[in-house]
N, C-alpha and C positions, 0 to 999 in steps of 0.2 A: 587581655583586653588592650588596646591602646592607651597610652598614657595621657592621652588627648583629653579621654574622655574624662578623666578625673579632673580635669580643669574646670569643667561645666557644672559638676553635681551640687555643688555646694555655694551657689550664690542666687541670689535674688534677681530674676531677669529684670524686674521692674525698677531696678534700683542701677542706674548708670554709673555711680561711685564704685560699684561691685563687679562692672565689666573686666573681662581680661585684660593686661595692661596693653597687649601686642593692638588693642584695638585702634589705638592713635599712632601707631607706626606710620611714618610718612612713607614706607614703602605702598601701604595699603591705600592707594589712592581712590577717593569715593568719586562716583559711584561705581567705577568699573570693576575695583577688585576686592576681595574683602575675604581674607583667609576666615576670619571669625564665624563667617556663616557658609563658608566652602568646606568646611571639616564635615564629612559624612558622619562621624561618630555623634558629633555635637547635634547635627539635624535629625539623626536618630533618637537620641535622647529626647530632644523637642517634641518630636511625634509620639514618642511613647507617654510622656507627661501628659500630651492633649489628650490621646486615646484614653490614658487611665482615668482623667477626669470625666470625660464622657461617659465611659463604663459605670463608674462609682454613680453618676447621676442617674443612668438609668435603673442601676440596681436599687437606688434609695426610692425612685419613683415606685418601681416594681413593689418593693416592700410597702411602700404607704397603701398601693392599690390594695394589696394582699389583705392588710391590718383591715381596710375598710369591708372589704368582701367577707372575711373572718367574722366581723362586727356582726353582718347582716346575716349571716349563716349562724350565729350563735343566737340572734333575735328571732325568738318564735313569731313576733308579729309580722316580719318581713320574710320569714321562712315560710309562712303559710300563705304570703300572697304570693311568692313567686310559684308555689307549689299548685294554687289556684290557677293562675295565669298559664301554666305549662300545660294543665288538663285541657284547659278551654282552647288553647292553641291546636293540641293534639287532635281535637275534635273537628277541626276544620281541615278542609282539603288544600294542600298546598298547590301551587302554580308554579310553573316553569318558565319564567320570563327570559324571552329570545331578542336577539338585537333588531330583528326584522319586525317586531310588532308594537312598537312604541308611537308611531306615527301612523296616523288615519286620515286620509286623504280622500274625499269623496270624487268619485269618479264622474266627469262630465262631458258632454259631447266634444270631441276634440276640434278646436276652433282654428288649429295651425295650416299655413299652405301644406296641400297635398304631398308636394314633391319633398318639402324639408323633413316632413313627419316620417315619410318612408325613409328618407336618408338616416333620420335617429333611429328607427325602428330596426332596420338592417344593422347598425351599428352595434345596437342595444343586443341584438340576441346573438351575434359573434361573440361578445364579451359577457354574456350571461347577466345583464344588468337591465335596470328599468329603462323605458323609453325615454322620461323624463330625464333621466340622468344624462344619456347621451344628448337629447335636444339642449339641455341646459349648457353642455360643454361646447356644443356648436356655435351657440350664440355668441359665448365668449370669445371664441375664434374669429367670428364675424365682426364684432367689436373691435379685435386686435388688428385685423386688416385695414379697417380704416384709419391707422395710424394717428389717432387723435385729431385729427384735421377737420372733423365735423362736430359743431356744437347745435343742440337742439334749441330753437328759439321758440317759447310758447306764448310769453306776451312781452309787455315791454318790463316786466320786473322779474319774469321767471325764465331761465335759461337753464339747460342741463349740458354737460358734456357727455360723451357717449362712453366713459369708460367706466368698466365695472370690475368688481373684485370677487370672484367665485371661489368657492371651498366645496369639493366634492368630498365627502366622508366614506371612505370604503375600508374594509379591513383587509388584513393580509392576505394574499392571495387572488386578489381581485384584479390582477393582472392591469395596473393603473399604468405602467411605464408604458408598455405596448398600446395601450389605450390613448394614451396623449402621443405617441409618436406617430401613429397612424394620421392624427388630426392636424399635426405640427408638420408632415411632410411636404406638403406644397409651398409653405413657408421657407424651410430649409433650402428646398431646391431653387426658389426665388431669390434667395438670400445668397445661394453659390453665383447667379447671374448677376446679382448686382456688384459682387465683390470682384468678377472676371471684369466687368466694365470700369469699375474702378482703377486696377490696375492697368487698362489699357489707356487711361487718361493720365498715366504717369505717376500715379502714388506710389509711397512707400511706406508700410506699415512700421518699418523700424525706425524711421524718422520720429514719428509718434512716441515710441516706446524709449528711445533714445532720449528726447526730452525730459519724458516722466523719470527716468534714471538719473539724468542730471541734476534733477529738483532733490530727489533723494540723498544725492550724494552730496549737494551744497548743505542740506539739513544737517546730514551728520559732520559735516566737517566744520559747522558753524557752531555746533554743541561741542565738538572736541577741543574747539579753540579755546573754550572759556572753560572748560572742566577737566581738562587734562593735568593741570598743576594745582587743583583745589585738592586738599585734604579734609579728613572728617572735623579738626579742630577748626579750620578757618571758616567752614560752612555752620556749624553748630555754635560756635562761641563768639565769631566776629559779626554774625547776622549779616553776612552779605549775598544770601540767597537770592534776596530780592533784585538787588542790582544786576546778579548774573542774568537771571530771568528776564528782565526788562532790556537788557544789551540783547540778547539771544533772540527774544521776539523782534526786535526793531530791525535786525539783519537778515531775519527770515522774511519779513514783510518785504523789505528791498528786493530780496531775492525773488520773492513770488511776482513783484511788479517789474522786475525785469524780465522773467522768463513766461509770464502769462501770455504777453503777446505772440510769443513763438508757439506756446502749446495750443493757444486757440485758433491759429492760423494753420495748423497742421491738421489736414483732415484723415480721421482714421479710417478704415474700412467700415462700409455699413454693416447694421445689425440689427435684426428683429428682435433678439430675444436676450434678456439678462442672462448672463452667466455666474457673475461672482455678486453674491447680496452685501456688499459694502458700501458705505456712505460715497466713498472715492468712484468706485465702479458705476454705481447708481448714476451720479452726478455726470461723470464723463461721457458714459453710454447715452444719457437723456440729452446733453448738450449737442453732441455731434452726430443725433439722429433725429435733429427736427422737435427737440424738446420732449420726445415720447420714447417708452421701451416697454416692452411686454414680460410677463414673468409667467412662465409655465413648468410646473416642476412638479415631483411625485415623490420628492424626498422628504420625509417628517423632519430630518434635522434642518434641511434647507429653508422649510417654512417657520419652523420655532426660532433655532439658535441664529441662523445666521439673517433670515429676512426680517421678521417681525421686529425682534429687539434691537436691532441696528438702525432701521430706515423707518421708524412710525412715523416721525414729523414728516416725511416726505410723501410717504403713503397718503397722509392726510390731505396734503397740500395737493398732490396731484389728482386725486380722485375728484377733487371740485374746480382743478385748474388754475389754483391759486400761485401767486407769483413767488419764487424761490430765489433767493440770493443768499448763497451759502460761500463758505470758505473752508475748505480743507486743507490739512497740514501738508499733505505732500503734492496737491492736483492743482492749488491754486483757488482763484474766484470763479463762480460760474452764476450767471444769471440768466432764468430762465422766465420769461413773461408768462407764458401758457403752458405750464408742465401737465404731462399725463402718463398714467400708468396703467396698465390693465393687466390683471391677474387672473390665474386660473391654477389652482394647486390642489392636488389630490393626497390627502392625508389620512391617518388611521384614528378611531374614536379618541383613544387616549390622550393624542394630541389635541383634539377638537375640544376634548374636555378641559384641557388646561388654557385655551385660548379663550372660549366664550364663557368661562367661569371665573376670568380673571377679571377682577373690577377695576384695574387700571385702564385695560384697552377697552371696556365699557364706559368708562369714565369720560374719556377723551373721544368716544364715538367712533374708534376704528373697529372694533367686532362688529358693530350695526352696520358697517358698510361692506363687511365680508359676507356676502349672501351663502348660507350654509345649505348644502343638498345631501341627504343622508342616503346613499346607495348601498344600503345593507342587505339587499334580495340578492340570492346566489342562483339563478337560474342556470341550467344546463346549457353550454354554449351550442348554438345550433350551427354546425359546421356546414349545411348544405345553403347556408346565406352567406358563405366567405364570399362566392363569387358575385352575388349580387351587390354586396357592400363594395368590392373593389371596382366594381363598374360604376357604382353611385358616386364613390369616391374620387374616381379618375375623370367622369366625364361631367358630373354636376358640381361636386363641391370645388374639387382644386382650381376648375376655371375660373369660378366665382372668386375666389381667395385671391389668386393670382391678378384678375382684374382691379379687384379693389385696392391691392398693394401697389400695382404699378400706376393708379391713378393718384393715390394719396400719399404713398411714401415719399418722404423727402428728408435729406440731411441738413437742410438749410434751417437753422433756428430761426430765422424771421419768415419761414413759408407762411403764407395767408391760410387762415383758418376761413372756414365755409359754413354759413347758417343754413340749419334745416328747418322748413317751417311746417306748421301744423294745420290741417283742416278745421273748419270751425266745429264741425260735430265731434271730431275726434277730442278737439280741446275741452268741450262740455263732457264728453264722457271721462276724461281724466279728472277734472273738477269734481264731479260728482264722487268718483272712487276716493279722492283726496276727504271729502265730507264724511264719505263713510266710513272711512278709518279713524276720524277723529272720537268717534264713539267708543272704537276697539281700544284706542290710545288711553283714553280715560278710565276704562275698565282694567287697565294695567299700569297706573301710576306708579312712578318711581323704581319701575322695573327697566332694565334695559332693550325688554322687549317694545316698550311704549315708543322709546326712540326709533328702534327699527321699524315700526307701524308708521311712524310719523315720517319716514324716509321713503317709504314703500312705494308712493306715486311716483316720486323723481326716478327710483329704480324701474317701475315699468314703464316709464317712456325712453330709459335707456334699452330695455329688452325690445320695445317696439320699434326702436331705431335700429337694431340688430335684424330684426327680422325683415324692416325695409330693406337694409343692405342687400341680405340674402336675395330678395324679389329684384332689385333693381342694381345686381352687382355689376353688370355689363353696362350702365348708363352712370350719368353724374347723379347718383342718389341724391345728392342734397339740393339738387334742382327740384324733385318731386317732392311735396309735401307729405308729411305722413296721414296716412288714412285712418278711417275709423277702425277698419279691421286690424291694421298694425297696432292700434293702443288696445284694442279689445284683445289680443292674443298676450300682449305684455301685461295687461290687468289679468288675465287668466292665469297665467304662469305665475304671478305675484301670489295670487290667492294660495296656489299650491305650496309656495316656497315659504308663505307665513306659516303652515303648519310645522315645517321642518325648524323654521327659527325660532318659534315657540318652543320646541322641544330642546333647541341649543340653550336657549337662556333660562328655562325653567330649572329653578333649583332643584326641584323633585324631578326632572328631566335627564337631559343628558350627564350632568357631573353625578346625579346619583345612582343613574345606571352603571356608568363605568366605575365608580368606586363601588358597587354593589357587585360587580362582576369579579374585582379583586377580591373583595372579601370573601366571597364564595371558593375562589381559587385557594385562597390561604386556608380558610375553613378545612378542605377537602385534603390539604395536606396534613392535617391533624391527624393523630392515630385515634381510631375510634374507641368509644366508650362512654359511660354515661357521665365522665366529668367533662366530656367535649360538649355536652349539650347546655350547659350553663356556664357561661364566661362574662366579664365585664368589658365595657368600651375598651378601657385601657389595655386589656389583653387581646383585642383587636388591633389596636394602635401599634402594639409592639409586633403585631405578625405583619401589618399592613405598611406601616409608616406613613398612614393617612390621616390628616389632620382631624381632632376631635368632633369639628363643627360639620364637616365633610361625612364623617361616621355616621353622626346622628341623621343627617339627610339620607344617607345609604341606607341604613337600618330602617328609616320609614318607608322608603322602597320596599324591601324585603319584607316588612310587615303587612304592606298592602298586597301582597303574593303568599299571605300566609306561611311564610317561611320561617319567620322567627317574631318575638313578643319583647317590649321593653319594659322594664320595670324601674322606674328612677326613685332612688331612696334618696330623700334629702339629706346634705351633708355627708352623705357615704357614697358608694359606688353606684353607677348605673349599670345594672344587671340585663343581659341578652340571654334571652332562652331560643334555642334553637327546635324547630318542629322535629318530632322523632323520627319521621321520614325523611330529615334533611340527607344523611349520609346514603340512605338508598337511592335516591334520585340521581345520584351521582355517575349511577350505571345507565340511567336513561340516555339514547343517543341525541336527544335534543338538548339534554342539559350539557352533554360534552362537548356539543358545537359552540356553546358558548366561551369554554375554557380553550378549545382550540383554535378560535378565531380571534379571541383577544389578543 
């Protein structure tokens, strides 16, 4: 083994006096080069030490759980209780829970415009999904087509933007990408035309890219100027890091002020959809496309890691058209008086479970603004409807979308906004819906669903405006007030969507369902045998890595389906008893569909 390995095996990492002597060598300039941390053998040793600690902790926890479980087994009192519960459980018939039987919606008479619903029905049949799922998506695309230029003015104190955040939850194999591609096609064709016109006006995209490159280059050079001759001793012992950072910040600010004017005066090519989900890309695209951008995507990673985690504050502001003034490290300062973002994402249930079960997103109100639709039915695609769908998309959908985009799209950040008024009877209808929702909200106090319900009348108005845009796409739709029928349709859709939202936010709904599926999958991987029918929550935690609180909720879900029983032994382990038909059900085709589609 390399001798350098031995240099690091007998010292305390927390004691800087014991660090290898070469750490302060002037040749090892901070922070660009450090042999100490670049030694592969040293890094391997660190990793092994970390892994060993984790493994020991896991073993200790396992041993503690086994001791508790052994005590229960040796205790005749708890042994008798477990046996009794097991007998009672096995006398009940277990149920197979499926992804598509968790949301129950009462079927009502269809109130939507016949042509719109026919379009939605043809798309749904071709892609093997529910009519409402296709309708839900269509309305979001008509919202996108208005490009944030229309606000709904209901009275002197109440106005709504048209921006909507929609999330369609659909399992793997649901043809999500192709579904969105068909609906994005007229936008993409029109975007290509807009870019050709932009080139004919003498613009050059390289100018804009070069200006951004210049800023990045200046940023790097400024940092090198102050850090290239600084070593570890000077920074740590002379306490000069604060002064260095202040000097860097001052020069960067000066550089931004000098280049901001040029970068803002350079107009990039028009774009309708966000392609990069970084704060810089979002602000630049919004600023240079009239303060508005749309995000449509079917990738789970784009929604979770790239989208929500990085631009949450912008999503909150843009949903309600609130002022944004932000400075990025590489793109200067962007001020947007009336920003707008519309979103339609298609994700899988486990990502939706992580999002709607996240208390941080619900506490700030983001998850309540993202309207969920669970498209979990898998109908056989109707190939005979393919031709009808293409005809409707070509002759009814695309012309409407393109007419709206041509009327309302603008790259001018100061382009005027238009107010959409509402008829008095339509106003009375939405106020009545708001009052009815208050009682539902009170029944769900302190739940994220309460906040969702309190916002639902505003979302109903936004969907009413999208339906209004479909009907009056070839006119100046903002000059025609929202009608009673428009609002009635928006309310009808929101009543359906409220069932989906309740399932998304309910602790015994989506989160428990998805965790229950993962527990079932983990248990079915175990070898069959009598010992597999009785276990502890700790056993399940080790198999699934699900948090204990989430396991409890999932086990309650399984208990309702007579698949297991829980015995809580105070100051000891929580015992889980499986139904004696649990493993036999794994051969059932319906049960296999849970595992295969998860």
